[in-house]
N, CA, C and O of each residue as an XYZ file, in Angstrom:
256
protein
N      84.291     -8.454    -19.811
C      83.885     -9.498    -18.660
C      84.212    -10.723    -18.377
O      83.423    -11.660    -18.254
N      85.853    -10.771    -18.220
C      86.472    -12.049    -18.159
C      86.435    -12.286    -16.747
O      87.115    -13.272    -16.464
N      86.025    -11.878    -15.998
C      86.478    -12.432    -14.328
C      85.594    -12.802    -14.113
O      84.933    -12.208    -13.261
N      85.091    -13.905    -14.697
C      84.165    -15.306    -14.256
C      84.986    -16.264    -14.019
O      86.138    -16.420    -14.425
N      84.032    -17.215    -13.012
C      84.317    -18.299    -13.011
C      82.895    -19.671    -13.092
O      81.742    -19.245    -13.010
N      83.046    -20.764    -13.203
C      82.174    -21.710    -12.781
C      81.578    -21.359    -12.019
O      82.032    -20.624    -11.142
N      80.038    -21.843    -12.068
C      78.847    -21.309    -11.015
C      79.341    -22.355     -9.718
O      79.417    -23.583     -9.754
N      79.600    -21.571     -8.744
C      79.927    -22.538     -7.266
C      78.424    -23.655     -7.053
O      77.228    -23.378     -7.146
N      79.109    -24.941     -6.745
C      78.149    -25.825     -6.928
C      76.908    -25.177     -5.977
O      75.744    -25.261     -6.368
N      77.111    -24.791     -5.220
C      76.247    -24.030     -3.804
C      75.490    -23.017     -4.237
O      74.406    -22.893     -3.666
N      75.816    -22.076     -5.290
C      75.183    -20.848     -5.982
C      74.452    -20.993     -7.182
O      74.141    -20.148     -8.021
N      74.113    -22.846     -7.093
C      73.821    -22.573     -9.003
C      72.386    -22.233     -9.444
O      71.552    -22.581     -8.609
N      71.859    -21.608    -10.606
C      70.470    -21.686    -11.076
C      70.261    -22.471    -11.507
O      71.142    -23.233    -11.905
N      68.576    -22.780    -11.708
C      68.279    -23.706    -12.664
C      67.971    -23.139    -14.058
O      66.990    -22.600    -14.569
N      69.274    -23.498    -14.490
C      69.680    -23.182    -15.794
C      68.485    -23.176    -17.009
O      68.173    -22.285    -17.801
N      67.943    -24.570    -16.814
C      66.487    -24.468    -18.151
C      65.524    -23.507    -17.507
O      64.727    -22.909    -18.229
N      65.532    -23.344    -16.418
C      64.324    -22.588    -16.101
C      64.277    -21.523    -16.521
O      63.419    -21.078    -17.283
N      65.324    -20.896    -16.015
C      65.639    -19.388    -16.835
C      65.797    -19.049    -18.162
O      65.363    -18.066    -18.762
N      66.669    -20.250    -18.673
C      66.331    -20.084    -20.220
C      65.196    -19.924    -20.644
O      64.925    -18.972    -21.376
N      64.462    -20.666    -20.336
C      62.753    -20.864    -20.774
C      62.131    -19.764    -20.305
O      61.142    -19.446    -20.965
N      62.480    -18.829    -19.046
C      61.768    -17.897    -18.602
C      62.215    -16.427    -19.259
O      61.564    -15.383    -19.254
N      63.525    -16.681    -19.823
C      64.175    -15.361    -20.588
C      63.622    -15.694    -22.007
O      63.392    -14.693    -22.687
N      63.369    -16.866    -22.577
C      63.190    -16.544    -24.096
C      62.126    -15.746    -24.684
O      60.940    -15.921    -24.406
N      62.588    -14.802    -25.561
C      61.609    -13.965    -26.139
C      61.580    -13.015    -25.371
O      60.736    -12.207    -25.759
N      62.284    -12.570    -24.101
C      62.208    -11.589    -23.578
C      63.464    -10.780    -23.705
O      63.453     -9.657    -23.200
N      64.471    -11.175    -24.271
C      65.844    -10.590    -24.582
C      66.214    -10.711    -25.788
O      65.903    -11.695    -26.459
N      67.007     -9.625    -26.289
C      67.159     -9.774    -27.447
C      68.229    -11.335    -27.506
O      68.320    -11.917    -26.425
N      68.918    -11.906    -28.601
C      69.520    -12.650    -28.499
C      69.136    -14.256    -27.546
O      69.873    -15.238    -27.639
N      67.923    -14.235    -26.713
C      67.915    -15.434    -25.740
C      67.446    -16.374    -26.800
O      67.431    -17.486    -26.270
N      67.045    -16.468    -28.080
C      66.697    -17.890    -28.399
C      67.904    -18.228    -29.091
O      67.855    -18.679    -30.236
N      69.032    -18.037    -28.460
C      70.505    -18.851    -28.803
C      70.644    -19.809    -27.541
O      69.845    -19.663    -26.615
N      71.428    -20.585    -27.488
C      71.676    -21.397    -26.214
C      72.278    -20.923    -25.172
O      73.393    -20.465    -25.421
N      71.846    -20.853    -23.799
C      72.597    -19.964    -23.056
C      73.877    -20.641    -22.329
O      73.896    -21.851    -22.099
N      74.470    -20.162    -22.136
C      75.694    -20.617    -20.590
C      76.055    -19.399    -19.828
O      76.237    -18.287    -20.323
N      76.153    -19.768    -18.380
C      75.613    -19.319    -17.477
C      77.617    -19.333    -16.595
O      78.284    -20.329    -16.874
N      78.196    -18.402    -15.800
C      78.965    -18.592    -15.303
C      78.719    -17.173    -14.241
O      77.841    -16.326    -14.402
N      79.413    -17.189    -13.501
C      79.820    -16.192    -12.159
C      80.707    -15.518    -12.021
O      81.837    -15.937    -12.273
N      80.436    -13.950    -11.470
C      81.448    -13.351    -10.952
C      82.147    -13.744     -9.878
O      81.503    -14.101     -8.891
N      83.299    -13.761     -9.843
C      84.183    -14.262     -8.341
C      83.851    -13.380     -7.365
O      83.476    -13.989     -6.363
N      83.832    -12.198     -7.236
C      84.154    -11.181     -6.167
C      82.777    -10.780     -6.114
O      81.773    -11.093     -6.753
N      83.002    -10.060     -5.242
C      81.703     -9.294     -4.423
C      81.296    -10.321     -3.154
O      81.375    -11.550     -3.133
N      80.859     -9.449     -2.159
C      80.457     -9.963     -0.716
C      79.320     -9.879     -0.341
O      78.952    -10.356      0.733
N      78.271     -9.034     -1.442
C      76.841     -8.930     -0.904
C      75.927     -9.685     -1.711
O      75.343    -10.704     -1.340
N      75.808     -8.989     -3.129
C      75.002     -9.772     -4.279
C      75.504    -11.116     -4.860
O      76.694    -11.135     -5.174
N      74.931    -12.009     -5.012
C      75.413    -12.884     -6.343
C      75.460    -12.675     -7.718
O      74.418    -12.843     -8.353
N      76.621    -12.292     -8.376
C      76.567    -11.988     -9.913
C      76.432    -12.851    -10.714
O      77.175    -13.752    -10.325
N      75.801    -13.249    -11.871
C      76.306    -14.097    -12.928
C      76.341    -13.404    -14.252
O      76.080    -12.203    -14.322
N      76.651    -14.107    -15.296
C      77.231    -13.441    -16.474
C      76.160    -14.550    -17.514
O      76.570    -15.625    -17.950
N      74.909    -14.065    -17.738
C      74.365    -14.765    -19.014
C      74.816    -14.752    -20.567
O      74.638    -13.705    -21.190
N      75.122    -15.341    -20.914
C      76.255    -15.362    -22.460
C      74.967    -16.092    -23.476
O      74.453    -17.209    -23.420
N      74.789    -15.224    -24.159
C      73.707    -15.761    -25.301
C      74.992    -16.188    -27.000
O      74.726    -16.834    -28.014
N      76.104    -15.580    -26.652
C      76.671    -15.766    -28.072
C      77.045    -14.288    -28.325
O      78.106    -13.682    -28.176
N      75.891    -13.930    -28.731
C      76.020    -12.616    -29.396
C      75.282    -11.656    -28.792
O      74.963    -10.565    -29.265
N      75.034    -12.082    -27.778
C      74.327    -10.842    -26.203
C      74.816    -11.266    -25.239
O      74.960    -12.488    -25.188
N      75.262    -10.438    -24.100
C      75.443    -10.663    -22.443
C      75.255     -9.965    -22.124
O      75.646     -8.870    -22.528
N      74.089    -10.310    -20.621
C      73.693     -9.836    -19.627
C      74.169    -10.255    -18.188
O      74.459    -11.439    -18.019
N      74.285     -9.248    -16.986
C      74.348     -9.607    -16.036
C      73.317     -9.691    -15.178
O      72.733     -8.622    -15.003
N      72.953    -10.517    -14.653
C      71.846    -10.836    -13.368
C      72.510    -11.067    -11.918
O      73.310    -11.849    -11.405
N      71.884    -10.167    -11.616
C      72.285    -10.043     -9.814
C      71.056    -10.791     -9.075
O      69.861    -10.797     -9.366
N      71.636    -11.313     -8.200
C      70.512    -12.049     -6.920
C      71.018    -11.396     -5.517
O      72.117    -10.868     -5.346
N      69.902    -11.554     -4.475
C      70.368    -11.580     -3.149
C      70.987    -12.731     -3.073
O      70.829    -13.608     -3.922
N      71.993    -12.887     -1.736
C      72.623    -13.896     -1.451
C      71.670    -15.005     -0.774
O      70.494    -14.758     -0.506
N      72.142    -15.968     -0.579
C      71.163    -17.334     -0.381
C      71.357    -17.237      1.028
O      72.322    -16.687      1.559
N      69.961    -18.050      1.894
C      69.881    -17.859      3.202
C      69.097    -16.517      3.746
O      69.002    -16.305      4.955
């Protein structure tokens, strides 16, 4: 999963709220969260959620 970029400024998530929500719901979510964005794709926005020992993909509909 190396095709990631820093999250685009206009497509950012509230990372603290996301981390708070996921804590305890996913294996590894007690670790610090790093969020990056997959650069490709035209329909849904996709993000890499990296907890160090675990990685997840978050998909969301486009903004607007």
